[in-house]
Biopython code that builds the backbone (N, CA, C, O; Angstrom):
import numpy as np
from Bio.PDB.StructureBuilder import StructureBuilder

atoms = [
    (1, "MET", "N", (91.651, 111.955, 120.811)),
    (1, "MET", "CA", (92.895, 111.219, 120.910)),
    (1, "MET", "C", (92.644, 109.784, 120.449)),
    (1, "MET", "O", (91.631, 109.183, 120.808)),
    (2, "SER", "N", (93.568, 109.233, 119.653)),
    (2, "SER", "CA", (93.381, 107.879, 119.135)),
    (2, "SER", "C", (93.745, 106.835, 120.183)),
    (2, "SER", "O", (94.517, 107.084, 121.110)),
    (3, "THR", "N", (93.158, 105.662, 119.997)),
    (3, "THR", "CA", (93.415, 104.548, 120.894)),
    (3, "THR", "C", (94.794, 103.973, 120.590)),
    (3, "THR", "O", (95.128, 103.783, 119.420)),
    (4, "PRO", "N", (95.604, 103.691, 121.609)),
    (4, "PRO", "CA", (96.932, 103.143, 121.356)),
    (4, "PRO", "C", (96.832, 101.748, 120.733)),
    (4, "PRO", "O", (95.936, 100.971, 121.063)),
    (5, "VAL", "N", (97.764, 101.445, 119.832)),
    (5, "VAL", "CA", (97.814, 100.141, 119.192)),
    (5, "VAL", "C", (98.476, 99.164, 120.146)),
    (5, "VAL", "O", (99.574, 99.415, 120.643)),
    (6, "THR", "N", (97.796, 98.036, 120.402)),
    (6, "THR", "CA", (98.358, 97.045, 121.316)),
    (6, "THR", "C", (98.664, 95.724, 120.632)),
    (6, "THR", "O", (99.431, 94.918, 121.160)),
    (7, "SER", "N", (98.077, 95.488, 119.460)),
    (7, "SER", "CA", (98.386, 94.294, 118.688)),
    (7, "SER", "C", (98.202, 94.607, 117.210)),
    (7, "SER", "O", (97.520, 95.563, 116.840)),
    (8, "VAL", "N", (98.820, 93.784, 116.378)),
    (8, "VAL", "CA", (98.774, 94.008, 114.940)),
    (8, "VAL", "C", (98.132, 92.802, 114.279)),
    (8, "VAL", "O", (98.499, 91.656, 114.536)),
    (9, "THR", "N", (97.160, 93.090, 113.416)),
    (9, "THR", "CA", (96.489, 92.048, 112.646)),
    (9, "THR", "C", (96.436, 92.478, 111.192)),
    (9, "THR", "O", (96.675, 93.642, 110.871)),
    (10, "ILE", "N", (96.125, 91.551, 110.327)),
    (10, "ILE", "CA", (95.942, 91.882, 108.915)),
    (10, "ILE", "C", (94.861, 92.944, 108.783)),
    (10, "ILE", "O", (94.994, 93.887, 108.002)),
    (11, "GLU", "N", (93.802, 92.784, 109.545)),
    (11, "GLU", "CA", (92.686, 93.728, 109.494)),
    (11, "GLU", "C", (93.103, 95.123, 109.959)),
    (11, "GLU", "O", (92.722, 96.119, 109.344)),
    (12, "SER", "N", (93.879, 95.202, 111.033)),
    (12, "SER", "CA", (94.278, 96.522, 111.539)),
    (12, "SER", "C", (95.236, 97.223, 110.576)),
    (12, "SER", "O", (95.178, 98.443, 110.422)),
    (13, "LEU", "N", (96.113, 96.462, 109.934)),
    (13, "LEU", "CA", (97.011, 97.050, 108.943)),
    (13, "LEU", "C", (96.234, 97.556, 107.728)),
    (13, "LEU", "O", (96.486, 98.653, 107.230)),
    (14, "THR", "N", (95.291, 96.746, 107.260)),
    (14, "THR", "CA", (94.478, 97.134, 106.110)),
    (14, "THR", "C", (93.672, 98.386, 106.419)),
    (14, "THR", "O", (93.620, 99.310, 105.607)),
    (15, "GLU", "N", (93.050, 98.420, 107.578)),
    (15, "GLU", "CA", (92.250, 99.576, 107.979)),
    (15, "GLU", "C", (93.112, 100.839, 108.078)),
    (15, "GLU", "O", (92.694, 101.911, 107.640)),
    (16, "ALA", "N", (94.306, 100.713, 108.648)),
    (16, "ALA", "CA", (95.194, 101.868, 108.778)),
    (16, "ALA", "C", (95.629, 102.379, 107.402)),
    (16, "ALA", "O", (95.701, 103.590, 107.190)),
    (17, "CYS", "N", (95.917, 101.479, 106.475)),
    (17, "CYS", "CA", (96.300, 101.888, 105.115)),
    (17, "CYS", "C", (95.148, 102.612, 104.423)),
    (17, "CYS", "O", (95.353, 103.625, 103.754)),
    (18, "ASN", "N", (93.953, 102.091, 104.588)),
    (18, "ASN", "CA", (92.782, 102.717, 103.975)),
    (18, "ASN", "C", (92.548, 104.112, 104.544)),
    (18, "ASN", "O", (92.316, 105.061, 103.794)),
    (19, "GLU", "N", (92.607, 104.237, 105.855)),
    (19, "GLU", "CA", (92.317, 105.507, 106.519)),
    (19, "GLU", "C", (93.423, 106.544, 106.338)),
    (19, "GLU", "O", (93.142, 107.707, 106.046)),
    (20, "ARG", "N", (94.671, 106.131, 106.508)),
    (20, "ARG", "CA", (95.775, 107.091, 106.552)),
    (20, "ARG", "C", (96.437, 107.341, 105.204)),
    (20, "ARG", "O", (97.061, 108.382, 104.996)),
    (21, "LEU", "N", (96.301, 106.380, 104.286)),
    (21, "LEU", "CA", (96.964, 106.518, 102.987)),
    (21, "LEU", "C", (95.979, 106.582, 101.827)),
    (21, "LEU", "O", (96.386, 106.679, 100.669)),
    (22, "GLY", "N", (94.697, 106.528, 102.129)),
    (22, "GLY", "CA", (93.695, 106.548, 101.073)),
    (22, "GLY", "C", (93.843, 105.379, 100.120)),
    (22, "GLY", "O", (93.598, 105.512, 98.921)),
    (23, "ALA", "N", (94.245, 104.230, 100.653)),
    (23, "ALA", "CA", (94.502, 103.056, 99.819)),
    (23, "ALA", "C", (93.234, 102.598, 99.111)),
    (23, "ALA", "O", (92.152, 102.558, 99.698)),
    (24, "THR", "N", (93.393, 102.257, 97.844)),
    (24, "THR", "CA", (92.285, 101.706, 97.067)),
    (24, "THR", "C", (92.368, 100.187, 97.010)),
    (24, "THR", "O", (91.396, 99.517, 96.660)),
    (25, "HIS", "N", (93.527, 99.650, 97.355)),
    (25, "HIS", "CA", (93.716, 98.199, 97.395)),
    (25, "HIS", "C", (94.836, 97.900, 98.378)),
    (25, "HIS", "O", (95.878, 98.555, 98.360)),
    (26, "VAL", "N", (94.619, 96.908, 99.236)),
    (26, "VAL", "CA", (95.649, 96.472, 100.179)),
    (26, "VAL", "C", (95.655, 94.950, 100.202)),
    (26, "VAL", "O", (94.610, 94.314, 100.343)),
    (27, "GLU", "N", (96.834, 94.380, 100.062)),
    (27, "GLU", "CA", (97.018, 92.943, 100.268)),
    (27, "GLU", "C", (97.963, 92.803, 101.448)),
    (27, "GLU", "O", (99.144, 93.137, 101.353)),
    (28, "ALA", "N", (97.442, 92.311, 102.556)),
    (28, "ALA", "CA", (98.247, 92.117, 103.752)),
    (28, "ALA", "C", (98.348, 90.627, 104.020)),
    (28, "ALA", "O", (97.361, 89.895, 103.949)),
    (29, "LYS", "N", (99.554, 90.196, 104.327)),
    (29, "LYS", "CA", (99.794, 88.781, 104.546)),
    (29, "LYS", "C", (100.644, 88.598, 105.798)),
    (29, "LYS", "O", (101.666, 89.264, 105.965)),
    (30, "ASP", "N", (100.219, 87.697, 106.672)),
    (30, "ASP", "CA", (101.016, 87.321, 107.840)),
    (30, "ASP", "C", (101.923, 86.188, 107.381)),
    (30, "ASP", "O", (101.459, 85.072, 107.148)),
    (31, "ILE", "N", (103.217, 86.471, 107.252)),
    (31, "ILE", "CA", (104.153, 85.458, 106.780)),
    (31, "ILE", "C", (105.021, 84.916, 107.915)),
    (31, "ILE", "O", (106.122, 84.413, 107.692)),
    (32, "SER", "N", (104.497, 85.032, 109.137)),
    (32, "SER", "CA", (105.254, 84.625, 110.314)),
    (32, "SER", "C", (105.012, 83.179, 110.712)),
    (32, "SER", "O", (105.656, 82.672, 111.631)),
    (33, "GLY", "N", (104.100, 82.516, 110.038)),
    (33, "GLY", "CA", (103.775, 81.154, 110.450)),
    (33, "GLY", "C", (102.746, 81.139, 111.564)),
    (33, "GLY", "O", (102.574, 80.124, 112.238)),
    (34, "GLY", "N", (102.063, 82.253, 111.763)),
    (34, "GLY", "CA", (100.974, 82.290, 112.729)),
    (34, "GLY", "C", (101.204, 83.079, 113.998)),
    (34, "GLY", "O", (100.267, 83.270, 114.774)),
    (35, "CYS", "N", (102.418, 83.543, 114.237)),
    (35, "CYS", "CA", (102.671, 84.273, 115.493)),
    (35, "CYS", "C", (102.340, 85.756, 115.381)),
    (35, "CYS", "O", (102.341, 86.464, 116.389)),
    (36, "GLY", "N", (102.056, 86.240, 114.167)),
    (36, "GLY", "CA", (101.672, 87.638, 113.998)),
    (36, "GLY", "C", (102.799, 88.626, 114.170)),
    (36, "GLY", "O", (102.569, 89.754, 114.604)),
    (37, "GLN", "N", (104.021, 88.226, 113.838)),
    (37, "GLN", "CA", (105.171, 89.108, 114.027)),
    (37, "GLN", "C", (105.905, 89.466, 112.740)),
    (37, "GLN", "O", (106.929, 90.148, 112.785)),
    (38, "ASN", "N", (105.389, 89.010, 111.577)),
    (38, "ASN", "CA", (106.050, 89.280, 110.308)),
    (38, "ASN", "C", (104.978, 89.485, 109.242)),
    (38, "ASN", "O", (104.245, 88.558, 108.898)),
    (39, "PHE", "N", (104.897, 90.696, 108.728)),
    (39, "PHE", "CA", (103.847, 91.038, 107.774)),
    (39, "PHE", "C", (104.434, 91.545, 106.467)),
    (39, "PHE", "O", (105.488, 92.181, 106.433)),
    (40, "GLU", "N", (103.714, 91.242, 105.393)),
    (40, "GLU", "CA", (104.054, 91.708, 104.057)),
    (40, "GLU", "C", (102.836, 92.450, 103.520)),
    (40, "GLU", "O", (101.720, 91.932, 103.559)),
    (41, "LEU", "N", (103.051, 93.667, 103.017)),
    (41, "LEU", "CA", (101.940, 94.468, 102.500)),
    (41, "LEU", "C", (102.193, 94.921, 101.071)),
    (41, "LEU", "O", (103.317, 95.259, 100.699)),
    (42, "LYS", "N", (101.127, 94.922, 100.281)),
    (42, "LYS", "CA", (101.096, 95.573, 98.980)),
    (42, "LYS", "C", (100.008, 96.627, 99.089)),
    (42, "LYS", "O", (98.866, 96.316, 99.428)),
    (43, "ILE", "N", (100.362, 97.870, 98.804)),
    (43, "ILE", "CA", (99.448, 98.996, 99.010)),
    (43, "ILE", "C", (99.337, 99.796, 97.718)),
    (43, "ILE", "O", (100.344, 100.152, 97.107)),
    (44, "VAL", "N", (98.104, 100.074, 97.311)),
    (44, "VAL", "CA", (97.849, 100.888, 96.125)),
    (44, "VAL", "C", (97.146, 102.166, 96.581)),
    (44, "VAL", "O", (96.107, 102.114, 97.239)),
    (45, "SER", "N", (97.725, 103.312, 96.221)),
    (45, "SER", "CA", (97.130, 104.585, 96.624)),
    (45, "SER", "C", (97.496, 105.677, 95.630)),
    (45, "SER", "O", (98.627, 105.744, 95.148)),
    (46, "ALA", "N", (96.533, 106.521, 95.334)),
    (46, "ALA", "CA", (96.787, 107.689, 94.482)),
    (46, "ALA", "C", (97.722, 108.678, 95.176)),
    (46, "ALA", "O", (98.338, 109.514, 94.515)),
    (47, "MET", "N", (97.831, 108.591, 96.493)),
    (47, "MET", "CA", (98.732, 109.480, 97.231)),
    (47, "MET", "C", (100.198, 109.224, 96.870)),
    (47, "MET", "O", (101.058, 110.055, 97.162)),
    (48, "PHE", "N", (100.487, 108.091, 96.241)),
    (48, "PHE", "CA", (101.855, 107.759, 95.848)),
    (48, "PHE", "C", (102.249, 108.361, 94.496)),
    (48, "PHE", "O", (103.406, 108.256, 94.089)),
    (49, "GLU", "N", (101.302, 108.988, 93.801)),
    (49, "GLU", "CA", (101.587, 109.579, 92.492)),
    (49, "GLU", "C", (102.730, 110.585, 92.605)),
    (49, "GLU", "O", (102.728, 111.443, 93.489)),
    (50, "GLY", "N", (103.700, 110.473, 91.706)),
    (50, "GLY", "CA", (104.811, 111.412, 91.653)),
    (50, "GLY", "C", (105.872, 111.218, 92.719)),
    (50, "GLY", "O", (106.804, 112.016, 92.818)),
    (51, "LYS", "N", (105.744, 110.169, 93.516)),
    (51, "LYS", "CA", (106.692, 109.910, 94.603)),
    (51, "LYS", "C", (107.705, 108.840, 94.176)),
    (51, "LYS", "O", (107.377, 107.933, 93.411)),
    (52, "THR", "N", (108.931, 108.957, 94.679)),
    (52, "THR", "CA", (109.928, 107.913, 94.467)),
    (52, "THR", "C", (109.600, 106.738, 95.384)),
    (52, "THR", "O", (108.778, 106.860, 96.293)),
    (53, "THR", "N", (110.238, 105.617, 95.142)),
    (53, "THR", "CA", (110.029, 104.449, 96.002)),
    (53, "THR", "C", (110.364, 104.791, 97.449)),
    (53, "THR", "O", (109.620, 104.420, 98.357)),
    (54, "LEU", "N", (111.456, 105.483, 97.673)),
    (54, "LEU", "CA", (111.840, 105.864, 99.035)),
    (54, "LEU", "C", (110.787, 106.763, 99.675)),
    (54, "LEU", "O", (110.454, 106.577, 100.846)),
    (55, "GLN", "N", (110.263, 107.723, 98.940)),
    (55, "GLN", "CA", (109.231, 108.608, 99.478)),
    (55, "GLN", "C", (107.967, 107.826, 99.836)),
    (55, "GLN", "O", (107.349, 108.077, 100.871)),
    (56, "LYS", "N", (107.588, 106.881, 98.979)),
    (56, "LYS", "CA", (106.402, 106.056, 99.266)),
    (56, "LYS", "C", (106.622, 105.225, 100.521)),
    (56, "LYS", "O", (105.733, 105.124, 101.366)),
    (57, "HIS", "N", (107.802, 104.631, 100.644)),
    (57, "HIS", "CA", (108.085, 103.816, 101.826)),
    (57, "HIS", "C", (108.081, 104.653, 103.091)),
    (57, "HIS", "O", (107.607, 104.205, 104.135)),
    (58, "ARG", "N", (108.604, 105.855, 103.003)),
    (58, "ARG", "CA", (108.580, 106.746, 104.176)),
    (58, "ARG", "C", (107.152, 107.116, 104.562)),
    (58, "ARG", "O", (106.826, 107.199, 105.746)),
    (59, "MET", "N", (106.299, 107.339, 103.556)),
    (59, "MET", "CA", (104.883, 107.644, 103.836)),
    (59, "MET", "C", (104.226, 106.477, 104.567)),
    (59, "MET", "O", (103.514, 106.675, 105.552)),
    (60, "VAL", "N", (104.465, 105.271, 104.087)),
    (60, "VAL", "CA", (103.884, 104.079, 104.713)),
    (60, "VAL", "C", (104.444, 103.907, 106.129)),
    (60, "VAL", "O", (103.689, 103.663, 107.070)),
    (61, "ASN", "N", (105.750, 104.031, 106.277)),
    (61, "ASN", "CA", (106.365, 103.873, 107.601)),
    (61, "ASN", "C", (105.803, 104.878, 108.603)),
    (61, "ASN", "O", (105.569, 104.534, 109.761)),
    (62, "GLU", "N", (105.587, 106.102, 108.168)),
    (62, "GLU", "CA", (105.019, 107.121, 109.054)),
    (62, "GLU", "C", (103.566, 106.787, 109.411)),
    (62, "GLU", "O", (103.157, 106.903, 110.566)),
    (63, "ALA", "N", (102.802, 106.373, 108.408)),
    (63, "ALA", "CA", (101.380, 106.070, 108.639)),
    (63, "ALA", "C", (101.195, 104.850, 109.539)),
    (63, "ALA", "O", (100.221, 104.773, 110.287)),
    (64, "LEU", "N", (102.119, 103.904, 109.469)),
    (64, "LEU", "CA", (101.972, 102.647, 110.224)),
    (64, "LEU", "C", (102.991, 102.498, 111.346)),
    (64, "LEU", "O", (103.222, 101.388, 111.826)),
    (65, "LYS", "N", (103.601, 103.597, 111.770)),
    (65, "LYS", "CA", (104.696, 103.500, 112.737)),
    (65, "LYS", "C", (104.315, 102.800, 114.037)),
    (65, "LYS", "O", (105.135, 102.075, 114.600)),
    (66, "ASP", "N", (103.095, 102.998, 114.529)),
    (66, "ASP", "CA", (102.688, 102.338, 115.773)),
    (66, "ASP", "C", (102.591, 100.827, 115.587)),
    (66, "ASP", "O", (102.988, 100.064, 116.468)),
    (67, "GLN", "N", (102.063, 100.394, 114.441)),
    (67, "GLN", "CA", (101.943, 98.966, 114.166)),
    (67, "GLN", "C", (103.321, 98.339, 113.915)),
    (67, "GLN", "O", (103.621, 97.259, 114.424)),
    (68, "ILE", "N", (104.150, 99.026, 113.130)),
    (68, "ILE", "CA", (105.473, 98.497, 112.797)),
    (68, "ILE", "C", (106.313, 98.304, 114.059)),
    (68, "ILE", "O", (107.095, 97.358, 114.146)),
    (69, "ALA", "N", (106.155, 99.188, 115.024)),
    (69, "ALA", "CA", (106.925, 99.099, 116.274)),
    (69, "ALA", "C", (106.604, 97.833, 117.061)),
    (69, "ALA", "O", (107.400, 97.413, 117.901)),
    (70, "LEU", "N", (105.459, 97.226, 116.804)),
    (70, "LEU", "CA", (105.035, 96.054, 117.570)),
    (70, "LEU", "C", (105.363, 94.718, 116.907)),
    (70, "LEU", "O", (105.110, 93.666, 117.494)),
    (71, "VAL", "N", (105.920, 94.740, 115.702)),
    (71, "VAL", "CA", (106.204, 93.484, 115.008)),
    (71, "VAL", "C", (107.707, 93.298, 114.809)),
    (71, "VAL", "O", (108.489, 94.243, 114.915)),
    (72, "HIS", "N", (108.086, 92.066, 114.521)),
    (72, "HIS", "CA", (109.497, 91.735, 114.318)),
    (72, "HIS", "C", (109.973, 92.152, 112.930)),
    (72, "HIS", "O", (111.077, 92.674, 112.775)),
    (73, "ALA", "N", (109.127, 91.917, 111.916)),
    (73, "ALA", "CA", (109.529, 92.230, 110.539)),
    (73, "ALA", "C", (108.332, 92.737, 109.747)),
    (73, "ALA", "O", (107.198, 92.306, 109.954)),
    (74, "PHE", "N", (108.610, 93.655, 108.843)),
    (74, "PHE", "CA", (107.568, 94.284, 108.035)),
    (74, "PHE", "C", (108.159, 94.597, 106.669)),
    (74, "PHE", "O", (109.197, 95.254, 106.578)),
    (75, "SER", "N", (107.511, 94.135, 105.608)),
    (75, "SER", "CA", (107.961, 94.493, 104.266)),
    (75, "SER", "C", (106.784, 95.071, 103.501)),
    (75, "SER", "O", (105.630, 94.718, 103.742)),
    (76, "GLN", "N", (107.097, 95.962, 102.579)),
    (76, "GLN", "CA", (106.040, 96.660, 101.851)),
    (76, "GLN", "C", (106.409, 96.842, 100.390)),
    (76, "GLN", "O", (107.577, 96.965, 100.021)),
    (77, "LYS", "N", (105.373, 96.854, 99.585)),
    (77, "LYS", "CA", (105.481, 97.248, 98.187)),
    (77, "LYS", "C", (104.346, 98.227, 97.965)),
    (77, "LYS", "O", (103.187, 97.926, 98.253)),
    (78, "SER", "N", (104.682, 99.399, 97.451)),
    (78, "SER", "CA", (103.672, 100.438, 97.275)),
    (78, "SER", "C", (103.577, 100.813, 95.796)),
    (78, "SER", "O", (104.582, 100.931, 95.096)),
    (79, "PHE", "N", (102.335, 100.995, 95.349)),
    (79, "PHE", "CA", (102.060, 101.244, 93.944)),
    (79, "PHE", "C", (101.057, 102.381, 93.770)),
    (79, "PHE", "O", (100.180, 102.583, 94.609)),
    (80, "THR", "N", (101.200, 103.116, 92.675)),
    (80, "THR", "CA", (100.132, 104.016, 92.258)),
    (80, "THR", "C", (99.079, 103.141, 91.573)),
    (80, "THR", "O", (99.381, 102.003, 91.213)),
    (81, "PRO", "N", (97.865, 103.635, 91.385)),
    (81, "PRO", "CA", (96.865, 102.828, 90.669)),
    (81, "PRO", "C", (97.349, 102.400, 89.281)),
    (81, "PRO", "O", (97.095, 101.266, 88.875)),
    (82, "ALA", "N", (98.035, 103.273, 88.548)),
    (82, "ALA", "CA", (98.531, 102.932, 87.214)),
    (82, "ALA", "C", (99.603, 101.849, 87.277)),
    (82, "ALA", "O", (99.618, 100.938, 86.449)),
    (83, "GLN", "N", (100.494, 101.947, 88.253)),
    (83, "GLN", "CA", (101.541, 100.926, 88.414)),
    (83, "GLN", "C", (100.918, 99.573, 88.754)),
    (83, "GLN", "O", (101.343, 98.540, 88.238)),
    (84, "TRP", "N", (99.917, 99.587, 89.618)),
    (84, "TRP", "CA", (99.256, 98.347, 90.012)),
    (84, "TRP", "C", (98.531, 97.712, 88.815)),
    (84, "TRP", "O", (98.594, 96.501, 88.605)),
    (85, "GLU", "N", (97.856, 98.544, 88.054)),
    (85, "GLU", "CA", (97.130, 98.038, 86.886)),
    (85, "GLU", "C", (98.110, 97.407, 85.890)),
    (85, "GLU", "O", (97.836, 96.336, 85.348)),
    (86, "ALA", "N", (99.241, 98.059, 85.650)),
    (86, "ALA", "CA", (100.250, 97.527, 84.722)),
    (86, "ALA", "C", (100.826, 96.214, 85.246)),
    (86, "ALA", "O", (101.127, 95.317, 84.459)),
    (87, "GLN", "N", (100.979, 96.091, 86.545)),
    (87, "GLN", "CA", (101.533, 94.882, 87.147)),
    (87, "GLN", "C", (100.571, 93.697, 87.019)),
    (87, "GLN", "O", (101.005, 92.545, 86.987)),
    (88, "GLN", "N", (99.290, 93.973, 86.948)),
    (88, "GLN", "CA", (98.280, 92.915, 86.885)),
    (88, "GLN", "C", (98.147, 92.303, 85.497)),
    (88, "GLN", "O", (97.483, 91.280, 85.327)),
    (89, "GLN", "N", (98.775, 92.925, 84.509)),
    (89, "GLN", "CA", (98.643, 92.428, 83.121)),
    (89, "GLN", "C", (99.733, 91.471, 82.750)),
    (89, "GLN", "O", (99.759, 90.971, 81.625)),
]
sb = StructureBuilder()
sb.init_structure("model")
sb.init_model(0)
sb.init_chain("A")
sb.init_seg("    ")
for serial, (resi, resn, name, xyz) in enumerate(atoms, 1):
    if name == "N":
        sb.init_residue(resn, " ", resi, " ")
    sb.init_atom(name, np.array(xyz, "f"), 0.0, 1.0, " ", f" {name:<3s}", serial, name[0])
structure = sb.get_structure()
């Protein structure tokens, strides 16, 4: 049985994305001004291949539901490796 989530950090979000979504790159940012209640994530994963934006967001929401429940605001951008590479150019 997994340990219940009691607080959310950049590190815990990154670790959850890596473990649950097979993320190859995660950029997590606390944009709350320091209170830890508003996070922005960019997630790159091959698991997003062939998925619509809505499907990718649902995958992320399901994978991070315990963390999302503990914060005031959460925004995400999800990319396949090819989409991320194209965005970097």
